[in-house]
C-alpha positions as CSV (number, residue, x, y, z in Angstrom):
1,X,-0.1,-0.1,-0.2
2,X,1.0,3.7,-0.8
3,X,-0.3,7.1,0.8
4,X,1.3,10.1,0.0
5,X,0.5,12.9,2.4
6,X,1.4,16.9,1.4
7,X,1.7,18.9,4.7
8,X,3.3,22.2,5.3
9,X,5.7,23.1,8.1
10,X,3.7,23.5,11.0
11,X,1.6,20.5,10.4
12,X,4.5,18.1,11.7
13,X,2.8,17.0,14.7
14,X,1.9,14.1,16.3
15,X,-1.8,14.2,14.8
16,X,-0.1,13.9,11.6
17,X,2.0,10.9,12.8
18,X,-1.1,9.4,13.9
19,X,-3.1,9.5,10.9
20,X,0.0,7.6,9.2
21,X,-0.2,5.3,11.7
22,X,-3.5,4.3,11.3
23,X,-3.2,4.1,7.7
24,X,-0.5,1.3,7.7
25,X,-1.5,-0.3,11.6
26,X,1.6,-2.3,12.6
27,X,2.8,-2.8,9.5
28,X,6.9,-1.7,8.7
29,X,6.6,1.7,6.0
30,X,9.8,3.7,4.5
31,X,9.0,7.5,4.9
32,X,10.5,9.7,2.4
33,X,10.5,13.3,2.9
34,X,10.2,15.4,-0.6
35,X,10.4,19.0,-0.9
36,X,7.3,20.3,-3.1
37,X,8.1,23.0,-6.0
38,X,5.2,25.6,-5.4
39,X,5.3,26.1,-9.3
40,X,4.1,22.3,-9.5
41,X,0.0,22.4,-9.5
42,X,-1.2,21.4,-6.1
43,X,-4.8,19.5,-6.9
44,X,-6.3,17.8,-9.6
45,X,-8.4,20.6,-10.1
46,X,-5.5,22.9,-10.8
47,X,-4.3,20.9,-13.3
48,X,-8.2,20.7,-15.1
49,X,-7.9,24.6,-14.9
50,X,-4.4,24.2,-16.9
51,X,-6.0,21.8,-19.3
52,X,-9.0,23.8,-20.0
53,X,-6.8,26.8,-20.7
54,X,-4.7,24.2,-23.3
55,X,-7.8,23.5,-24.9
56,X,-8.7,27.3,-25.7
57,X,-5.4,28.2,-26.8
58,X,-5.1,24.8,-29.5
59,X,-8.5,24.4,-30.4
60,X,-9.5,20.8,-32.2
61,X,-8.2,20.4,-35.7
62,X,-9.5,18.4,-38.9
63,X,-7.1,15.3,-39.5
64,X,-7.0,13.2,-43.0
65,X,-8.4,9.9,-41.5
66,X,-6.2,8.0,-44.4
67,X,-2.9,9.7,-43.1
68,X,-0.7,6.7,-41.0
69,X,-0.1,8.7,-37.8
70,X,1.7,5.3,-37.1
71,X,4.0,5.4,-39.8
72,X,4.4,9.1,-39.2
73,X,5.4,8.9,-35.3
74,X,7.9,6.1,-36.4
75,X,9.7,8.4,-38.8
76,X,9.5,11.1,-36.9
77,X,11.5,9.0,-33.8
78,X,13.7,6.9,-36.3
79,X,12.3,3.5,-35.4
80,X,13.3,0.4,-36.9
81,X,16.7,2.2,-37.9
């Protein structure tokens, strides 16, 4: 089982560790602490808003259905050479 907690400096409390212990019971766990870059979206809603902005910036285009996109991708990435 794996769980990710995102907490701020003031949240390193006994209550936080109790939440961790409640999630894993008596099993051994590995704790890795990683700094979070504030520029990275913090929630799925933030990602959704970025996606909506990208969709407005790049509207749908018509692609000819006779084009072999797999072959074009292989050619662009030198697959099979």
